C-alpha positions in Angstrom: 124.4 -89.2 -14.1 127.5 -89.1 -11.8 127.5 -90.2 -8.2 127.6 -86.6 -6.9 124.5 -85.8 -8.9 122.7 -88.8 -7.5 123.6 -87.7 -4.0 122.2 -84.2 -4.7 119.1 -85.7 -6.2 118.6 -87.9 -3.2 119.0 -84.9 -0.8 116.5 -83.0 -2.8 113.9 -85.7 -2.6 111.3 -84.8 0.0 110.7 -87.2 2.9 107.7 -89.6 2.6 104.3 -88.3 3.7 104.1 -90.7 6.7 107.5 -89.5 8.0 106.3 -85.9 7.6 103.2 -86.6 9.6 105.2 -88.2 12.4 107.6 -85.2 12.5 104.7 -82.7 12.5 102.9 -84.7 15.3 106.0 -84.7 17.4 106.6 -81.0 16.9 102.9 -80.2 17.7 103.1 -82.4 20.8 106.2 -80.5 22.0 104.6 -77.1 21.3 101.4 -78.1 23.0 103.3 -79.3 26.1 105.3 -76.1 26.2 102.2 -74.0 25.8 100.4 -75.8 28.5 103.3 -75.6 30.9 103.8 -71.9 30.1 100.1 -71.3 30.7 100.3 -73.0 34.1 103.4 -71.0 35.1 101.7 -67.8 34.0 98.5 -68.5 35.9 100.4 -69.2 39.1 102.7 -66.2 38.7 99.7 -63.8 38.0 97.7 -65.3 40.9 100.6 -64.9 43.3 101.2 -61.3 42.1 97.6 -60.5 42.6 97.8 -61.8 46.2 101.0 -59.8 46.8 102.9 -63.0 47.4 106.6 -62.7 48.0 108.5 -65.7 46.4 111.3 -67.0 48.5 112.7 -70.0 46.5 116.2 -69.3 47.8 115.1 -70.6 51.3 113.8 -73.9 50.0 117.1 -75.9 49.7 117.8 -75.7 53.4 114.6 -77.7 54.0 115.9 -80.4 51.7 119.5 -80.7 52.8 122.3 -78.7 54.3 126.1 -79.1 54.5 127.5 -78.1 57.9 131.2 -78.4 58.4 131.5 -80.8 55.5 128.7 -83.1 56.9 125.5 -83.6 54.9 122.4 -83.1 57.0 119.0 -84.0 55.5 116.3 -81.4 55.9 112.7 -82.2 57.0 111.4 -82.7 53.5 114.0 -85.4 52.8 113.4 -87.0 56.2 109.7 -87.1 55.3 110.5 -88.6 51.9 112.4 -91.4 53.6 109.3 -92.1 55.8 107.1 -92.1 52.7 109.5 -94.6 51.0 109.4 -96.9 54.1 105.6 -96.8 54.1 105.5 -97.6 50.4 108.0 -100.5 50.8 106.4 -102.2 53.7 102.9 -101.4 52.6 103.6 -102.7 49.1 105.0 -106.0 50.4 102.0 -106.6 52.8 99.5 -105.6 50.1 101.0 -108.0 47.6 100.8 -110.8 50.2 97.2 -110.0 51.1 96.3 -109.5 47.4 97.8 -112.9 46.5 95.9 -114.7 49.2 92.7 -112.9 48.3 93.1 -113.8 44.6 93.7 -117.4 45.4 90.6 -117.5 47.6 88.5 -116.0 44.8 89.8 -118.7 42.5 89.4 -121.6 44.9 86.5 -124.0 45.0 85.9 -123.2 48.7 82.6 -121.4 49.1 83.6 -119.9 52.4 86.9 -118.8 51.1 85.3 -117.1 48.1 82.7 -115.5 50.3 85.3 -114.1 52.7 87.4 -112.7 49.9 84.4 -111.1 48.2 83.1 -109.5 51.4 86.6 -108.1 52.1 86.9 -106.7 48.5 83.4 -105.1 48.6 83.9 -103.6 52.1 87.3 -102.1 51.4 86.5 -100.8 47.9 83.3 -99.2 48.8 84.4 -97.2 51.9 86.6 -94.1 51.8 90.3 -94.6 52.6 90.2 -91.7 55.2 87.4 -93.5 57.1 89.4 -96.7 57.0 92.4 -94.9 58.4 90.4 -93.5 61.3 88.9 -96.9 62.0 92.4 -98.5 62.1 93.9 -95.7 64.2 91.1 -95.1 66.7 89.5 -98.6 66.9 91.9 -101.4 65.8 95.2 -99.9 66.9 94.3 -99.6 70.6 92.8 -103.1 70.6 95.8 -104.8 68.8 98.4 -102.5 70.4 100.4 -101.5 67.3 102.4 -98.3 66.8 101.1 -95.4 64.8 103.5 -96.0 61.9 102.4 -99.6 61.4 98.8 -98.6 61.7 99.2 -96.4 58.7 101.2 -99.1 56.8 98.7 -101.9 57.4 95.7 -99.7 56.6 97.2 -98.6 53.3 98.2 -102.3 52.6 94.7 -103.5 53.2 93.3 -100.8 50.9 95.7 -101.4 48.0 95.5 -105.2 48.4 91.8 -105.0 47.3 92.9 -103.7 43.9 96.1 -105.9 43.7 94.0 -109.0 44.3 92.0 -108.4 41.1 95.2 -107.7 39.2 96.7 -111.0 40.3 93.4 -112.8 39.6 93.2 -111.4 36.1 96.9 -112.3 35.5 96.3 -115.9 36.6 93.2 -116.3 34.5 95.1 -115.0 31.5 97.3 -118.1 31.4 95.9 -120.6 28.9 93.9 -123.5 30.2 96.2 -125.9 28.4 99.1 -124.9 30.7 97.1 -126.0 33.7 96.1 -129.3 32.1 99.7 -130.0 31.0 101.0 -129.3 34.5 98.3 -131.6 36.1 99.3 -134.3 33.6 102.9 -134.1 34.8 101.7 -134.7 38.4 102.6 -131.3 39.8 101.0 -130.2 43.0 98.8 -127.1 43.0 101.5 -124.9 44.6 104.1 -126.2 42.1 101.7 -125.3 39.3 101.4 -121.8 40.5 105.1 -121.3 41.3 106.6 -122.9 38.2 104.0 -122.6 35.5 101.3 -120.0 36.2 103.0 -117.1 38.0 106.1 -116.8 35.7 103.7 -116.3 32.8 101.3 -114.1 34.6 103.8 -111.7 36.1 104.7 -109.8 32.8 100.9 -109.4 32.2 100.4 -108.1 35.8 103.4 -105.7 35.7 101.8 -102.6 34.2 98.6 -102.6 36.4 100.8 -103.5 39.4 103.0 -100.5 38.8 99.9 -98.3 38.8 98.8 -99.8 42.1 102.2 -99.0 43.6 102.0 -95.5 42.3 98.6 -95.1 43.9 100.1 -96.4 47.1 102.8 -93.7 47.0 100.2 -91.0 46.4 97.7 -92.4 49.0 100.5 -92.6 51.6 100.0 -88.8 52.1 96.8 -89.6 54.0 98.9 -90.9 56.9 99.5 -87.3 57.7 96.0 -87.3 59.3 97.3 -89.6 62.1 100.5 -87.5 62.6 103.0 -89.7 60.9 105.8 -87.5 59.7 105.8 -88.4 56.0 106.6 -86.0 53.2 103.2 -84.3 53.3 103.3 -83.8 57.1 106.8 -82.4 57.0 105.8 -80.1 54.2 102.9 -78.8 56.2 105.1 -78.3 59.2 107.6 -76.3 57.1 104.8 -74.1 55.8 103.6 -73.5 59.4 107.1 -72.3 60.2 107.9 -70.3 57.1 104.6 -69.4 55.5 106.1 -70.3 52.1 102.9 -72.1 51.0 103.5 -72.0 47.2 107.2 -72.9 47.3 106.9 -75.8 49.7 103.8 -77.4 48.1 105.3 -77.1 44.6 108.5 -78.7 46.0 106.5 -81.5 47.6 104.5 -82.1 44.5 107.7 -82.2 42.4 109.2 -84.8 44.7 106.1 -87.0 44.5 106.2 -86.6 40.7 109.8 -87.5 40.3 109.2 -90.6 42.6 106.2 -91.9 40.6 107.7 -91.2 37.2 110.9 -92.9 38.1 108.9 -96.0 39.3 107.0 -96.0 36.0 110.2 -95.9 34.0 111.7 -98.8 35.9 108.5 -100.8 35.4 108.5 -100.0 31.7 112.1 -101.2 31.5 111.3 -104.4 33.3 108.3 -105.0 31.1 110.4 -104.5 28.0 113.0 -107.0 29.3 110.4 -109.6 30.2 108.9 -109.2 26.7 112.3 -109.7 25.1 113.0 -112.8 27.2 109.7 -114.3 26.1 
């Protein structure tokens, strides 16, 4: 048989069953996604039509940005997004610091330290975030004398730290006991053991749940609108009060949050892959 006939025979050979199953699964997933998205769009469109709603998407861009005489001017939604990012950045850093201290107290041999950390975790986890925000704003803020912005940041940080503490504790406990014993045999101090041996190995393990905690922080940041901080949610509500474009603005706000959280998840997945390759 000639080379050409072999090529033709090879082209005529059907793909293996496993490959066919994977292809069919991918096609079915795409079709299911398109069907679900189409159903949601149809439901919103029919509902709006039944309400006699007048779509005004052409007015939305001016509330995101405008260009006036060659100068870029951010609209209220973008200004609110910047505030949300600031809250997430500062709140995340404070939450990680509090979470690390709490995790170390939970792992310490100090009975009082363990008790303090446990009481903090149980109190914060078992009370609603909205109630905590009101307590911080109406009770602690006047006593301590902090601004409204930092009241929201600290409240969110304290709330998220209760979950981050358990993530850090689980990551530390995942390091094999032999690593601890080897470090002690080398005469390293406790802080050196954590800094040089334990945390570098625990961070890749903690990265996926830590990303979820930061995503939750972004979503929970919307609650600062209850104390009149002009974040993305507050600005969206103000635009709706001015324009009565409820559907367009809330869809836009939701899309901005979605892009923000998905982007963060993709970055975390990339970092996790790189850390796995380095190991």
